[in-house]
C-alpha positions as CSV (number, residue, x, y, z in Angstrom):
1,M,-12.3,-20.5,6.3
2,S,-15.5,-21.6,8.1
3,A,-16.0,-24.6,9.8
4,H,-19.6,-24.8,8.9
5,L,-18.7,-25.9,5.1
6,R,-19.6,-29.0,4.1
7,T,-17.3,-30.7,1.9
8,T,-19.8,-30.4,-0.9
9,D,-19.7,-26.7,-0.6
10,L,-16.2,-26.9,-1.5
11,M,-14.6,-26.8,-5.0
12,P,-11.0,-27.7,-6.3
13,I,-9.0,-25.6,-7.8
14,G,-9.4,-26.9,-11.7
15,Q,-13.1,-26.1,-11.2
16,V,-12.5,-22.4,-9.8
17,A,-10.2,-21.7,-12.4
18,N,-12.8,-23.1,-15.1
19,R,-15.2,-20.9,-13.5
20,S,-13.2,-17.8,-12.6
21,G,-11.5,-18.0,-16.2
22,L,-8.0,-17.5,-14.1
23,A,-5.1,-20.0,-14.3
24,T,-4.5,-22.4,-11.5
25,S,-1.3,-20.7,-11.3
26,A,-2.6,-17.5,-10.6
27,I,-5.3,-18.6,-8.2
28,R,-2.3,-20.6,-6.1
29,Y,-0.9,-16.8,-6.4
30,Y,-3.8,-14.8,-5.1
31,E,-3.9,-17.4,-2.0
32,S,-0.1,-17.0,-1.3
33,L,-0.7,-13.2,-0.8
34,G,-3.8,-14.2,1.4
35,L,-6.3,-12.7,-0.8
36,I,-8.3,-15.9,-1.0
37,H,-8.1,-19.0,0.9
38,S,-8.7,-22.8,0.8
39,E,-8.6,-25.8,2.6
40,R,-7.0,-29.1,2.2
41,N,-8.9,-32.2,2.0
42,S,-7.2,-35.7,3.1
43,A,-5.0,-35.9,0.1
44,G,-3.7,-32.4,0.4
45,Q,-5.7,-30.9,-2.4
46,R,-6.7,-27.2,-2.4
47,R,-10.8,-26.8,-1.8
48,F,-12.0,-23.4,-2.1
49,A,-15.4,-22.2,-0.7
50,R,-17.7,-21.0,-3.7
51,S,-17.6,-17.3,-2.4
52,T,-14.4,-17.5,-3.6
53,L,-15.5,-16.8,-6.8
54,R,-16.8,-13.8,-5.9
55,R,-13.3,-12.5,-4.4
56,L,-11.8,-13.7,-7.7
57,A,-14.3,-11.4,-9.6
58,V,-13.3,-8.4,-7.5
59,I,-9.8,-9.0,-8.0
60,R,-10.2,-9.3,-11.8
61,A,-12.6,-5.8,-11.7
62,A,-9.7,-3.9,-9.8
63,S,-7.0,-5.4,-12.4
64,K,-9.1,-4.3,-15.3
65,L,-9.5,-1.0,-13.6
66,G,-5.5,-0.6,-13.2
67,V,-5.5,-0.9,-9.7
68,P,-2.0,-1.9,-8.5
69,L,-1.9,-5.5,-6.6
70,A,-0.6,-3.9,-3.4
71,D,-3.8,-1.6,-3.1
72,I,-6.1,-4.7,-3.8
73,I,-4.4,-6.5,-1.0
74,A,-4.7,-3.7,1.5
75,D,-8.1,-2.8,0.3
76,M,-9.8,-6.2,0.5
77,A,-8.2,-6.6,3.6
78,A,-9.8,-3.5,5.1
79,T,-13.1,-4.0,3.6
80,L,-13.8,-7.5,2.5
81,P,-14.7,-10.7,4.7
82,I,-12.3,-13.5,3.8
83,D,-15.2,-16.3,4.9
84,R,-18.0,-15.3,2.8
85,A,-18.8,-13.2,-0.6
86,P,-18.6,-9.3,-0.2
87,T,-22.1,-7.8,0.3
88,A,-23.4,-5.2,-2.3
89,A,-22.5,-2.7,0.4
90,Q,-18.8,-3.7,0.7
91,W,-18.8,-3.8,-3.0
92,R,-20.0,-0.2,-2.8
93,Q,-17.6,1.1,-0.5
94,L,-14.5,-0.9,-2.2
95,S,-15.5,0.5,-5.7
96,G,-16.1,3.9,-4.4
97,K,-12.4,4.3,-3.7
98,W,-11.3,2.7,-6.8
99,R,-13.8,5.0,-8.9
100,A,-12.0,7.8,-7.4
101,D,-8.6,6.7,-8.1
102,L,-10.0,6.0,-11.8
103,D,-11.6,9.7,-11.8
104,A,-7.8,10.9,-11.3
105,R,-6.3,8.6,-13.7
106,I,-8.9,9.7,-16.5
107,E,-8.4,13.5,-15.7
108,E,-4.6,13.0,-16.0
109,L,-4.9,11.4,-19.3
110,T,-7.4,13.7,-20.6
111,T,-5.1,16.7,-19.8
112,L,-2.5,15.0,-21.4
113,R,-4.5,14.3,-24.6
114,N,-5.9,17.8,-24.8
115,N,-2.1,19.2,-24.7
116,L,-0.7,16.9,-26.8
117,D,-1.8,19.1,-29.9
118,G,0.0,21.9,-28.8
119,C,3.1,19.8,-28.7
120,I,3.1,18.4,-32.4
121,G,1.4,21.8,-33.5
122,C,4.9,23.7,-32.5
123,G,7.3,20.8,-33.6
124,C,9.6,21.9,-31.0
125,L,9.0,19.5,-28.4
126,S,11.1,22.5,-26.2
127,L,11.2,21.4,-22.8
128,K,10.8,25.4,-22.0
129,K,7.8,25.6,-23.8
130,C,6.0,22.3,-24.0
131,T,2.7,21.9,-22.2
132,I,3.4,18.1,-21.9
133,Y,6.7,17.7,-20.5
134,N,7.4,20.7,-18.6
135,A,4.4,22.7,-18.0
136,G,5.0,26.5,-17.0
137,D,8.8,25.6,-17.3
138,Q,8.8,24.1,-13.6
139,I,11.5,22.3,-13.7
140,S,13.9,25.3,-14.4
141,Q,14.1,25.4,-10.6
142,Y,16.7,22.6,-10.6
143,G,18.9,23.9,-13.0
144,A,19.6,23.9,-16.7
145,G,19.4,20.5,-18.6
146,A,16.6,17.8,-19.0
147,R,16.0,16.9,-15.4
148,M,12.4,15.2,-15.1
149,I,9.7,14.0,-17.4
150,R,6.1,14.4,-16.6
151,H,4.0,11.5,-17.9
152,P,0.5,10.0,-17.4
153,M,1.7,7.5,-14.0
154,G,3.5,10.7,-12.2
155,I,7.0,12.4,-12.6
156,A,10.1,10.5,-13.5
157,D,13.7,11.3,-13.5
């Protein structure tokens, strides 16, 4: 953290928790991951810069969008400064990447929803015909029997 911060510019973890709406355990966890940083006072208590609130807001926004924590860590490390609040341009860069991922998930879920009626309409749930689980019988190339199920977050065995 920047050495130019005065003690009055720093907040104890309880105040950060109150202002961010996060539990102190979550704040300590995010610190352990390197997403936020603190200084210790002479009594060994954590003190956070006010810019930490903005970083925590970014983390919460990404979490609500369904961005995996590993991606949040990597994206924030590559895009946002650790010692000050992100600028509007930095936020646009970061949120633009997350927007593209969100748009892809929305498209996949919309396709799943739109194909759901076809599945219910036939009533058979045939893996040979079903547009949800095995569109175009794509899994037949792996042999007879159930092999894979396609779901909104990818393909699983």
